[in-house]
Structures are given as C-alpha cells and as structure tokens.
C-alpha positions as CSV (number, residue, x, y, z in Angstrom):
1,X,144.3,242.7,-21.1
2,X,145.8,239.8,-23.1
3,X,147.6,236.7,-22.2
4,X,149.5,234.2,-24.2
5,X,148.4,230.6,-24.5
6,X,150.2,228.4,-21.9
7,X,151.0,225.8,-24.5
8,X,152.1,228.1,-27.2
9,X,155.8,227.8,-26.4
10,X,157.9,225.4,-24.3
11,X,161.3,227.2,-24.6
12,X,162.3,230.9,-24.3
13,X,165.4,233.0,-24.3
14,X,164.2,234.7,-21.1
15,X,161.6,233.7,-18.6
16,X,160.5,236.4,-16.1
17,X,158.8,235.3,-12.9
18,X,156.3,237.8,-11.5
19,X,154.1,240.5,-13.2
20,X,154.6,243.2,-10.6
21,X,156.6,246.4,-11.0
22,X,159.9,244.6,-11.4
23,X,158.6,242.0,-13.8
24,X,156.9,244.5,-16.1
25,X,160.0,246.7,-16.1
26,X,162.2,243.7,-16.9
27,X,160.0,242.7,-19.8
28,X,160.1,246.2,-21.2
29,X,163.9,246.2,-21.0
30,X,164.2,242.8,-22.6
31,X,161.9,243.5,-25.5
32,X,163.5,246.9,-26.1
33,X,167.2,246.0,-25.7
34,X,166.9,242.5,-27.2
35,X,163.9,242.6,-29.6
36,X,164.8,239.3,-31.3
37,X,164.7,237.4,-28.0
38,X,161.7,235.4,-27.0
39,X,160.4,235.9,-23.5
40,X,157.4,235.3,-21.3
41,X,156.2,236.3,-17.8
42,X,155.0,233.7,-15.4
43,X,152.5,235.1,-12.9
44,X,151.1,233.0,-10.1
45,X,148.1,235.1,-9.6
46,X,145.5,236.2,-12.2
47,X,146.3,239.9,-12.3
48,X,149.1,242.4,-13.0
49,X,150.5,244.4,-10.2
50,X,152.1,242.1,-7.7
51,X,152.0,243.5,-4.2
52,X,149.9,246.4,-5.4
53,X,147.2,244.0,-6.5
54,X,147.4,241.7,-3.5
55,X,147.2,244.3,-0.7
56,X,143.8,245.9,-0.4
57,X,143.7,247.3,3.2
58,X,142.0,250.7,3.7
59,X,144.1,253.6,2.5
60,X,146.9,251.5,1.0
61,X,149.3,253.9,-0.8
62,X,152.9,254.3,-1.7
63,X,155.5,255.6,0.8
64,X,157.8,256.5,-2.1
65,X,157.1,259.3,-4.6
66,X,155.6,258.0,-7.9
67,X,158.0,260.0,-10.0
68,X,160.8,257.6,-9.1
69,X,158.6,254.7,-8.2
70,X,157.1,254.8,-11.7
71,X,158.9,253.5,-14.8
72,X,161.5,255.8,-16.4
73,X,160.3,254.7,-19.8
74,X,156.7,255.8,-19.1
75,X,156.9,258.6,-16.5
76,X,154.2,259.2,-13.9
77,X,152.5,262.4,-15.0
78,X,149.8,262.9,-12.3
79,X,150.2,265.8,-9.9
80,X,150.1,263.5,-6.8
81,X,153.5,262.5,-5.7
82,X,152.1,260.0,-3.2
83,X,149.4,257.8,-4.8
84,X,146.8,255.4,-3.6
85,X,147.0,251.6,-4.3
86,X,144.3,251.7,-7.0
87,X,146.1,254.4,-9.0
88,X,149.4,252.5,-8.8
89,X,147.7,249.2,-9.8
90,X,146.0,250.9,-12.8
91,X,149.3,252.6,-13.8
92,X,151.2,249.3,-13.9
93,X,148.4,247.6,-15.9
94,X,148.2,250.5,-18.4
95,X,152.0,250.5,-18.9
96,X,151.9,246.7,-19.6
97,X,149.0,247.1,-22.1
98,X,150.5,250.1,-23.9
99,X,153.7,248.2,-24.8
100,X,152.1,244.8,-25.4
101,X,153.7,243.3,-22.3
102,X,150.4,242.0,-21.1
103,X,150.2,239.7,-24.1
104,X,153.4,237.9,-22.9
105,X,152.0,237.0,-19.5
106,X,150.9,233.5,-18.5
107,X,148.6,234.1,-15.6
108,X,147.9,231.5,-12.9
109,X,151.2,229.9,-13.5
110,X,153.3,229.4,-10.4
111,X,157.0,228.5,-10.5
112,X,157.6,225.6,-8.2
113,X,161.1,224.6,-9.0
114,X,163.9,225.5,-11.4
115,X,167.0,223.5,-12.3
116,X,170.0,224.6,-14.2
117,X,171.5,221.9,-16.4
118,X,175.2,222.5,-17.1
119,X,175.2,219.9,-19.9
120,X,172.3,221.6,-21.7
121,X,173.2,225.1,-20.6
122,X,169.5,225.7,-20.0
123,X,167.1,226.2,-17.1
124,X,164.2,223.7,-16.8
125,X,161.3,225.2,-14.9
126,X,158.5,223.2,-13.3
127,X,155.3,225.3,-13.4
128,X,151.9,224.6,-11.9
129,X,149.0,226.1,-13.8
130,X,145.7,226.8,-12.3
131,X,144.3,225.3,-9.2
132,X,146.0,223.1,-6.5
133,X,145.2,219.9,-8.2
134,X,146.7,220.9,-11.6
135,X,149.6,219.0,-13.0
136,X,153.0,220.6,-13.4
137,X,154.4,221.4,-16.9
138,X,157.9,222.0,-18.0
139,X,159.4,225.1,-19.6
140,X,163.0,225.8,-20.7
141,X,164.9,229.1,-20.7
142,X,168.4,230.3,-21.4
143,X,168.0,233.0,-18.7
144,X,165.6,233.4,-15.7
145,X,164.8,236.7,-14.1
146,X,163.1,236.3,-10.7
147,X,161.0,239.5,-10.3
148,X,159.0,238.1,-7.3
149,X,159.8,240.8,-4.8
150,X,160.8,239.7,-1.3
151,X,157.4,239.2,0.5
152,X,155.7,235.9,1.2
153,X,152.3,236.3,-0.4
154,X,150.8,233.3,1.6
155,X,152.1,233.8,5.1
156,X,152.6,237.0,7.1
157,X,155.5,237.5,9.6
158,X,154.8,235.5,12.7
159,X,154.8,237.6,15.8
160,X,154.3,236.2,19.3
161,X,151.3,238.0,20.9
162,X,150.5,236.5,24.3
163,X,147.2,234.7,24.4
164,X,146.0,236.1,21.0
165,X,143.8,233.0,20.5
166,X,141.6,234.0,23.5
167,X,140.3,237.1,21.6
168,X,136.6,236.7,20.8
169,X,136.5,239.5,18.2
170,X,138.1,239.5,14.7
171,X,141.8,239.3,14.2
172,X,143.1,240.6,10.9
173,X,146.5,240.9,9.3
174,X,146.6,243.7,6.7
175,X,148.0,241.4,4.1
176,X,144.7,239.5,4.1
177,X,142.3,242.3,4.7
178,X,138.7,241.3,3.9
179,X,137.5,243.7,1.2
180,X,133.9,243.6,2.4
181,X,134.7,244.2,6.1
182,X,132.4,246.8,7.7
183,X,134.3,248.3,10.6
184,X,131.8,251.1,11.1
185,X,131.4,251.9,14.8
186,X,133.9,249.2,15.8
187,X,136.6,249.5,18.4
188,X,139.9,248.8,16.7
189,X,143.4,248.2,18.0
190,X,146.3,248.4,15.5
191,X,149.4,246.6,16.8
192,X,152.4,248.1,15.1
193,X,154.2,251.3,14.3
194,X,155.4,250.8,10.7
195,X,154.2,252.1,7.4
196,X,151.1,249.9,7.3
197,X,150.0,251.0,10.8
198,X,150.6,254.7,10.0
199,X,148.5,254.3,6.8
200,X,145.6,252.4,8.5
201,X,145.3,254.7,11.5
202,X,143.8,257.8,9.8
203,X,141.7,255.7,7.3
204,X,140.1,253.5,10.0
205,X,139.4,256.5,12.2
206,X,137.0,257.9,9.6
207,X,134.3,255.2,10.4
208,X,135.4,253.3,13.5
209,X,134.1,254.1,17.0
210,X,137.7,254.1,18.2
211,X,141.1,253.4,16.9
212,X,144.1,252.8,19.1
213,X,147.6,252.3,17.8
214,X,149.5,250.1,20.2
215,X,153.2,250.2,19.5
216,X,156.1,248.5,21.3
217,X,158.6,251.0,19.9
218,X,157.9,254.3,18.0
219,X,158.9,255.3,14.5
220,X,159.9,258.5,12.8
221,X,156.8,259.9,11.0
222,X,157.4,262.5,8.3
223,X,154.5,264.6,6.9
224,X,154.9,265.3,3.1
225,X,152.5,267.1,0.7
226,X,150.5,264.7,-1.6
227,X,150.9,267.2,-4.4
228,X,154.4,268.6,-4.9
229,X,154.0,272.4,-5.3
230,X,157.3,272.8,-7.2
231,X,156.1,270.2,-9.7
232,X,153.1,272.3,-10.7
233,X,155.5,275.2,-11.3
234,X,157.7,273.1,-13.4
235,X,154.8,271.9,-15.5
236,X,153.7,275.4,-16.2
237,X,157.1,276.5,-17.5
238,X,158.3,273.4,-19.4
239,X,156.7,271.0,-21.9
240,X,155.5,267.7,-20.6
241,X,158.4,265.6,-22.0
242,X,160.9,267.9,-20.2
243,X,158.9,268.6,-17.0
244,X,158.5,265.0,-16.2
245,X,162.2,264.4,-16.4
246,X,163.0,267.5,-14.3
247,X,160.5,266.4,-11.6
248,X,161.9,262.9,-11.6
249,X,165.4,264.2,-11.2
250,X,164.3,266.4,-8.3
251,X,162.9,263.3,-6.5
252,X,166.0,261.4,-7.3
253,X,168.3,263.9,-5.8
254,X,166.4,265.3,-2.8
255,X,165.7,262.0,-1.0
256,X,169.3,260.9,-1.6
257,X,170.5,264.2,0.1
258,X,168.1,263.7,3.0
259,X,169.2,260.1,3.5
260,X,172.9,261.1,3.3
261,X,172.3,263.9,5.9
262,X,170.5,261.5,8.3
263,X,173.3,259.0,8.1
264,X,176.1,261.6,8.4
265,X,174.5,263.8,11.1
266,X,172.0,261.5,12.9
267,X,171.7,263.7,16.0
268,X,170.9,266.8,14.0
269,X,168.4,264.8,11.8
270,X,166.7,263.4,14.9
271,X,166.2,266.9,16.3
272,X,164.8,268.3,13.1
273,X,162.3,265.4,12.7
274,X,161.2,265.5,16.3
275,X,160.7,269.3,16.0
276,X,158.5,268.8,13.0
277,X,156.5,266.0,14.7
278,X,156.0,268.1,17.8
279,X,154.6,270.9,15.8
280,X,152.1,268.5,14.2
281,X,151.0,266.7,17.3
282,X,148.1,267.6,19.6
283,X,149.2,269.3,22.9
284,X,148.2,266.2,24.9
285,X,150.3,263.8,22.9
286,X,154.0,264.0,24.0
287,X,157.0,263.2,21.9
288,X,158.4,260.9,24.5
289,X,157.6,258.1,24.6
290,X,155.3,258.0,21.5
291,X,157.7,259.6,18.9
292,X,161.1,259.0,20.4
293,X,162.6,256.0,18.6
294,X,165.6,254.2,20.1
295,X,167.4,254.3,16.7
296,X,168.6,257.1,14.5
297,X,166.7,258.3,11.3
298,X,167.1,255.9,8.4
299,X,168.5,253.1,10.4
300,X,164.9,251.9,9.8
301,X,162.7,253.2,7.0
302,X,160.9,256.5,7.6
303,X,157.1,256.4,7.8
304,X,155.5,258.9,5.4
305,X,152.0,260.4,6.0
306,X,150.7,262.4,3.1
307,X,149.4,265.9,4.0
308,X,149.9,265.0,7.7
309,X,146.9,262.7,7.7
310,X,148.3,260.7,10.6
311,X,148.8,263.7,12.8
312,X,145.3,265.1,11.8
313,X,143.8,261.8,12.9
314,X,145.4,262.1,16.4
315,X,143.4,265.4,16.8
316,X,140.1,263.4,16.7
317,X,138.3,262.2,19.8
318,X,138.1,258.6,18.7
319,X,141.8,258.0,18.3
320,X,144.6,257.1,20.8
321,X,148.2,256.1,20.7
322,X,149.8,253.8,23.4
323,X,153.5,252.9,23.7
324,X,153.8,249.8,25.7
325,X,154.2,246.0,25.5
326,X,151.4,243.5,25.6
327,X,151.0,241.5,28.8
328,X,148.1,239.5,27.5
329,X,145.2,239.4,25.1
330,X,141.8,238.9,26.7
331,X,138.4,237.9,25.2
332,X,137.5,241.6,24.7
333,X,140.9,243.3,24.1
334,X,144.4,243.8,25.4
335,X,146.1,244.4,28.7
336,X,149.4,246.1,28.4
337,X,152.5,245.6,30.6
338,X,151.6,248.7,32.6
339,X,148.1,247.4,33.3
340,X,146.2,249.5,30.8
341,X,143.1,247.8,29.5
342,X,142.2,248.4,25.8
343,X,138.8,247.2,24.5
344,X,138.5,246.0,21.0
345,X,136.1,244.5,18.5
346,X,138.9,244.1,15.9
347,X,142.6,243.6,16.4
348,X,144.8,244.4,13.4
349,X,148.3,242.8,13.6
350,X,150.3,245.3,11.5
351,X,153.5,243.6,12.7
352,X,155.4,243.2,9.5
353,X,155.7,241.0,6.4
354,X,157.5,237.8,6.0
355,X,160.4,237.9,3.6
356,X,160.9,235.4,0.8
357,X,163.1,235.3,-2.3
358,X,162.3,233.7,-5.6
359,X,158.6,233.3,-4.6
360,X,159.5,230.3,-2.5
361,X,160.5,228.3,-5.6
362,X,163.1,225.6,-5.2
363,X,166.4,226.4,-7.1
364,X,168.9,223.7,-8.0
365,X,172.0,223.6,-10.1
366,X,172.5,220.1,-11.7
367,X,169.9,218.8,-9.2
368,X,171.9,220.2,-6.2
369,X,169.9,222.6,-4.0
370,X,170.9,226.3,-3.9
371,X,170.8,227.6,-0.3
372,X,170.2,231.3,-0.9
373,X,171.1,232.3,2.6
374,X,174.6,231.0,2.0
375,X,175.1,232.8,-1.2
376,X,176.4,236.3,-2.1
377,X,174.7,238.5,-4.7
378,X,176.9,239.8,-7.5
379,X,176.0,243.5,-8.2
380,X,172.9,242.9,-6.0
381,X,171.4,240.9,-8.9
382,X,173.0,237.6,-9.7
383,X,173.4,234.6,-7.3
384,X,176.8,233.3,-6.5
385,X,177.5,230.0,-8.3
386,X,174.1,230.1,-10.1
387,X,174.4,230.6,-13.9
388,X,172.1,232.7,-16.0
389,X,169.8,233.8,-13.2
390,X,168.9,237.2,-11.7
391,X,167.0,238.0,-8.6
392,X,165.6,241.6,-8.6
393,X,166.2,243.5,-5.3
394,X,165.3,247.2,-5.0
395,X,166.3,249.8,-2.5
396,X,165.3,250.1,1.2
397,X,166.0,253.9,1.3
398,X,164.6,254.8,-2.1
399,X,162.0,253.7,-4.6
400,X,162.0,250.0,-5.3
401,X,161.7,250.5,-9.1
402,X,165.1,252.3,-9.2
403,X,166.9,249.1,-8.1
404,X,164.8,246.9,-10.3
405,X,165.6,249.0,-13.4
406,X,169.4,249.0,-12.8
407,X,169.1,245.2,-12.5
408,X,167.2,244.9,-15.7
409,X,169.6,247.1,-17.6
410,X,172.6,245.1,-16.2
411,X,171.1,241.8,-17.3
412,X,170.3,243.0,-20.8
413,X,173.9,244.2,-21.1
414,X,175.3,240.8,-20.0
415,X,172.9,239.1,-22.4
416,X,174.2,241.3,-25.3
417,X,177.8,240.4,-24.5
418,X,177.0,236.7,-24.3
419,X,175.3,236.9,-27.7
420,X,178.2,238.9,-29.2
421,X,180.8,236.4,-28.0
422,X,178.6,233.3,-28.4
423,X,178.7,232.6,-24.7
424,X,176.2,230.2,-23.2
425,X,176.3,231.1,-19.5
426,X,177.5,233.6,-16.9
427,X,177.7,232.8,-13.2
428,X,179.1,234.9,-10.3
429,X,182.1,233.2,-8.6
430,X,184.7,233.9,-6.0
431,X,187.2,232.2,-8.3
432,X,189.1,233.8,-11.2
433,X,187.1,234.7,-14.3
434,X,187.6,232.1,-17.0
435,X,186.0,230.1,-19.8
436,X,185.6,226.3,-19.4
437,X,184.0,223.5,-21.4
438,X,180.6,222.2,-20.3
439,X,181.2,219.8,-17.4
440,X,178.9,218.7,-14.7
441,X,179.4,220.0,-11.2
442,X,178.9,223.1,-9.0
443,X,181.0,225.7,-7.2
444,X,182.0,225.4,-3.6
445,X,184.7,227.0,-1.5
446,X,187.2,225.6,1.0
447,X,189.1,227.2,3.9
448,X,192.4,226.9,2.1
449,X,191.5,229.5,-0.5
450,X,190.5,227.1,-3.3
451,X,187.1,226.5,-4.9
452,X,185.7,223.7,-7.0
453,X,184.1,225.1,-10.2
454,X,182.3,222.6,-12.5
455,X,184.4,219.8,-11.2
456,X,187.7,221.6,-11.5
457,X,189.7,222.8,-8.5
458,X,190.5,226.5,-8.9
459,X,192.2,229.1,-6.8
460,X,189.9,231.7,-5.2
461,X,190.7,235.1,-6.7
462,X,193.1,236.8,-4.2
463,X,191.1,240.0,-4.2
464,X,188.3,238.1,-2.4
465,X,190.5,236.6,0.3
466,X,189.3,237.7,3.7
467,X,186.1,239.3,2.4
468,X,183.5,239.7,5.1
469,X,179.8,239.2,4.6
470,X,177.4,242.0,5.3
471,X,173.7,242.5,5.3
472,X,172.1,242.7,1.8
473,X,169.6,245.3,3.0
474,X,171.0,248.1,5.1
475,X,168.2,248.7,7.6
476,X,167.7,247.3,11.1
477,X,163.9,246.8,10.9
478,X,162.5,243.7,12.8
479,X,161.2,242.0,9.7
480,X,164.7,242.3,8.0
481,X,166.5,241.0,11.1
482,X,164.2,238.0,11.2
483,X,164.8,237.3,7.6
484,X,168.6,237.1,7.7
485,X,168.6,233.3,7.6
486,X,166.5,233.2,4.5
487,X,168.0,235.8,2.1
488,X,171.3,236.1,0.3
489,X,174.2,238.1,1.7
490,X,176.5,240.8,0.4
491,X,180.2,241.3,0.7
492,X,182.3,244.2,1.8
493,X,184.1,244.8,-1.5
494,X,183.9,244.8,-5.3
495,X,180.8,243.7,-7.1
496,X,179.6,241.9,-4.0
497,X,178.8,245.0,-2.0
498,X,175.2,245.9,-1.2
499,X,173.4,248.7,-3.0
500,X,174.8,252.1,-2.1
501,X,172.8,254.6,-4.1
502,X,171.0,254.8,-7.4
503,X,173.5,257.1,-9.1
504,X,176.4,254.7,-8.5
505,X,174.4,251.6,-9.4
506,X,172.9,253.2,-12.5
507,X,176.3,254.2,-13.8
508,X,177.7,250.7,-13.0
509,X,174.8,249.0,-14.8
510,X,175.4,250.9,-18.1
511,X,179.1,251.6,-18.0
512,X,180.7,249.4,-15.2
513,X,182.8,246.3,-15.6
514,X,180.6,243.2,-16.2
515,X,183.4,240.6,-16.1
516,X,184.9,241.0,-12.7
517,X,183.6,238.2,-10.5
518,X,181.7,236.4,-13.3
519,X,182.5,233.1,-14.9
520,X,181.6,232.7,-18.5
521,X,181.2,229.5,-20.5
522,X,180.8,228.9,-24.3
523,X,182.6,230.7,-27.1
524,X,185.8,232.7,-27.0
525,X,186.2,234.9,-24.0
526,X,187.6,238.3,-24.7
527,X,189.3,240.7,-22.3
528,X,187.6,243.9,-21.2
529,X,183.9,244.6,-21.0
C-alpha cells in the first residue's frame, strides 16, 4: 500500500477528504472522468477503510448487501451477500491498490479548517499531519470533496443512563471496542436495539456466561440468507462479467420494491414482518412487547440478521431480552423501571452514533463561518452558498455507496462543464443563476425575497419562494433526530429535495440539469446543460 509524500504538492485540482468507501469511489471517478486533473486524498487515520477500519466490535458486518454496497466499477464477486467487517475492509483496500488510488493518499493528515477565497477562486486547507503536537500546513485546491461520512470518530452519541458512573464493572461503547477484551464467562448487558446491538448479541453469546439485550423500544429484525441462492444460479448460467451485473441489478430493484411497499402499505408490511419474526422466535419470547415497535417499517432502518443468527441466539440458555427503561445503574448491574435486577460484569452502550459532517473541520467562505445546519444541500451534494465543495451523503434506505457514487458522477460532470466553459466556481444559491466577476462577499437571504450574492443584491428566484425545509435523512431514528441541529437541510422542491431513490438520482447525476439552482463564475456562461 503506497502513499504520496506530504510535501510533494501544495496545490491540486481536487482534494478528497477521507479514504473510506466514499473517498475511494470519488477518487476513482475523478481519475477516470478527469484523467488530466491532479488530486489527493487526505486521511486522518493511518489506514484505508474509514468506518470499516475504525469499528472492530465482535461480529461487525454490513447490514446492506455487498453487491450494491460494493463499487460498481469493481463488483463484489463473493457468494456472501452480507459480509463481515474484515472482508469489507480488505475489499476497499484491494480496490484502492488495483487502481493506484492508494498512492494518492496522504495518511495521518487531518483537515482542520478550509477557507474559500473568492478573490483567488481557490480553497485553502489547513491540515495537521501526524501527532497532536504537529504543526499545520497549507494546501490549495480548486475543488474539495468531503467524503468523511457522517459519524464522529472521536465521540459516541451521548445518552443519559441514570447513575452509570456507579457501575464497578467495565462499560464499553462499541465504537471503541477493546480488541483484546476477553469476555469469556462474563455477564453482559447490551443497552440498545439497533443494528449494532442485533449484531453483538449472537456473537457475544458464543463465549459469555450470559447476554441480556435491554431495549427501551424494539426494532424490526429481518432474517436474510448470507448467501443469496439465486445468485449462485445466475453464476452457473452466465459469465462472470454479466452475472455480477445481473445480481447487482437484482439487489438494486428488490430492496427498493420492499421499501416502497413498506411506505405505501405500512400495516400490511408490519403484519408480514411480525409473522416472520414470530416464526423465528422461541415459544417463550412473545412478539409484544419485545418485537412490536411503535413505528411502521422503514420509518427507521430495518435490522438485518444474516441466516437468522439473532433469533438462533435467543434459543440459547445464556441469552435474554428485556424491554423496559432503566431506573438506575448499580455497582453490579441495572435495575429496570419495573424493578427487575440485571447483573453484569460488562455493560455495552449500543445506543447510537454521534453525527458529524465534514469530519468536524471548520468551513469558511472569505473567512466567514459556514453554519451547516442553516444550509440546504443542492442535489444532496453541494452546500448552499459554498463554492466548489461537495459533501457526500448516502442513503438511509439503501446501500451508502449508491448515494456516494451518484454524488461523485455529478461532481465530475460539473467539473467537466466548468472546464469546457472556462468557469472557475459553482455554488448553489436560491438566487437566479448568473455569472458575475470575482468580488468579495457571501450569500445571505432576507425576508423580502432578496439575497446578497458576492456583495450584490439579487432577487431570490421566484420558484424558491415559500419553499419549506425538510429533513435531509428520511428516517425517525433517535440519533438522526438528535443531529438535526448539526447537519444540513433539504427543501421540498427542485434540486433541494432529499434523496428519493437511486434510480431517479442516478439518472439525474448523468443526464439531469446541472445549472438550475447553481451560480457560476468565470468564463462565458452558456444556456442549457
């Protein structure tokens, strides 16, 4: 695995922040679509893989199929549709090495701040290399792609657990799981009911003395085969280049149909899922209250258990599930609101992840701070009033990579247009699309329907009058609700709408209008795409 010298270049056409799935994908698209452009990847850690290299808790795996979670330019060819974390991490690294992307990565380089200069039409990035005491250095770029995901790598989601500090055993958040932890013959309580808890439960039960999943509210848990049987049939009939595409399309279409069915017929979907769960559960574990969520299917993300491992674990003598709230934590365990006492040597707080955009880096335009929570996202990718910057956001109801790839293709298309017309910047705006000379300033709106763009008062485009803001991510999960004050918003119309589905977004990225809602600066502006 290679890496470029940190001092080899100081200025690039494109700087990509993050060497996870989104960053590696963006790099491939840039070097393929724009082979004459210089680019680098800044990675704060010392490894490729992002979340999949950071998280090391027992049993970590995907909850999306790898045929759509993998890259479309190097399809996942293994028989397992649901893969473990190590396999995913190796896959990402192998893809980067195969296409020489690893040689463009600057490891242990954390983006601290990034300022857009209108006069220079460039980003200046402040990057800290190495340890905490290292000095920052400056890099410049025409375009920045923030492929940092939306999780805070340093802090988990804070959840109030009464008197947790009194516990004399070990408290662990899965995000910071000690790799050498020996939990053999330990009594473990997992607090939570999301994907992480559903993954940990059967894996910890293999060695622990007891494992109790304590949930405040239940989730829908869907058992899926690890190996897709129809995929094996397709591989036997068709050559590899075609079979991989057919399998990918199957996994594109089927989950979309399931999601659409759940949203359109929630009562029917709920009955079907509860029927399946009931068939998989031991006779002494009732659906209500343990598997009767207060929300409809796909109002929060479904929890997947490969080959029904979660339900199989409930058949064991050393496992238990409790649906209750916590009254208090004691020195030796937890007392629930109903008075039940649960003993523990280890408490695992699988209570969610803290959301963070841009990796926590400070963004400014002409030295003026950008408040992300006050901004809309244009086509789910570019930040309102911020030139030449993309933030990669995937799907909540499908594989993350699908959204990151539509974003990368869209950005490459915009960069090609800017090159063709000799344009220097593109920024989403609620004002009318126009070309202006380089002037200092920023964009801000006023209640009378006007907006100041680069120091010039312009009229807000009439098509955006009265536009309502909506949630960028269309789920009601607790960690998303708590993050509303920290993430960008979406609008209820036009290119400001949140992601709807991959098929619409993919078409729009390749063929859709890329001038509506964008302000360009530089050379001659032409009408049309």
